[in-house]
C-alpha angles and dihedrals in degrees: 000000000000111000123187121196108198107187112021092156085079091067096055114201095343112133115253094187091115090074092058091067091059103055147297107336129203112187128192124187091218137352129205123215089254093054099045102084094048093048095051100038092111098031124126091181127031122196113197136164103183105347109117117243106195134168093275092055091049090049089056091050107066094170096049114130106156138030114196115196107204090209139053100253117072101186089120090069126080096227095183091055092046092051092047091052095045093246116150119226120202130179136180122246131190098014096118103038096108092045094050093046090051092049090049091061092040090057092044096052093044090057100032094049095042088234094168092056096048094044092050091044092060096041092049090062095245095118090058088063095056120113093212133048098253138050119212107203127146109004120243131191138217120256092228112104094013123122116246116195119198122201107203115021099205123129094299093042092051092050091050089048092052094050093043088053090051088056088055098257122145106238129209130165145203119214109218091198094043089228103089115104125181120169093197094067134041116260114214144163121275092246094053092045092053095045096048105036127100089190126029121187126185120213101159135118122251112254140128091290096051106035108119088353088151109049138136099311095043093049090049089050092059120105116258107263094020121141124229119195124187115196095147115073131323099240092062091077117054101233095195091052092046093051089059102038097047090064095050101037125048100239128133122225133192119192127185093167133050135185092253120031126229092037114254126220134261090045126168093226091060090060101055114128094215097057089160088070094057128069119181127182123187101251092286102134092102097044106088113139090248094048092052091048091050090048094054093042091051092047091052089049090051089057092046091050091049093050092048094052 
């Protein structure tokens, strides 16, 4: 069995030894669109995270039987072409839920508690000049009693809702598909969620219903001092609109995802005047050590299951 791993850099230092027990493995740290067809020409199994596998790549891979997407989303695969050619496509779901939920709260508390300000205040030497033991700078609030609005109440959204409720927050949600029903939490419209929430977190996929879901009008609708967190997909929040609104309205925004990743320069979000209101991480919410280990283990298991069928 010839197995080709196309973008192992995505997995960091996670061991890939499990693949070696399954066949002859060729591993590449990253693969450009121009390199893909040549690298998989003899492959029976392709493992990809973000590398696109289109009809032309499949055409160049006459022995290909299985495409393993080492991720949940499979929008980088031409499913129609795979089906037509009898090629199986498998992905991995649920491996990163705990990591993404944890990062959601990490981002919230960093912004809500003005952690950057207080850390820099101490390290600058200013605290040492105080005449009393404490320094009251930017005010922060408790989560208890606040309204937390969740956009996308899937597995991650539900887990965030449960923990937010444990902190004493009042949770409501907006279903981007219109189909999600959950009797434990209040379902509401997008407009009401935005107007009433002190915290808004996005855990939805990017599709026709969610692209630029949060733009100028929605950002202006937010409460002063509210926190917006996007851990879904970059295109859900209009980055151009955000770069303008965040400087004229006191809102706080945490982004783990952007439209183009890695971020390209020049970028409007790198030019905001109120940088303290904006916290950006490089799509790392899913990358805990445990999540990456689960991802690789599940991908190996997908290959084993396919071979045993």
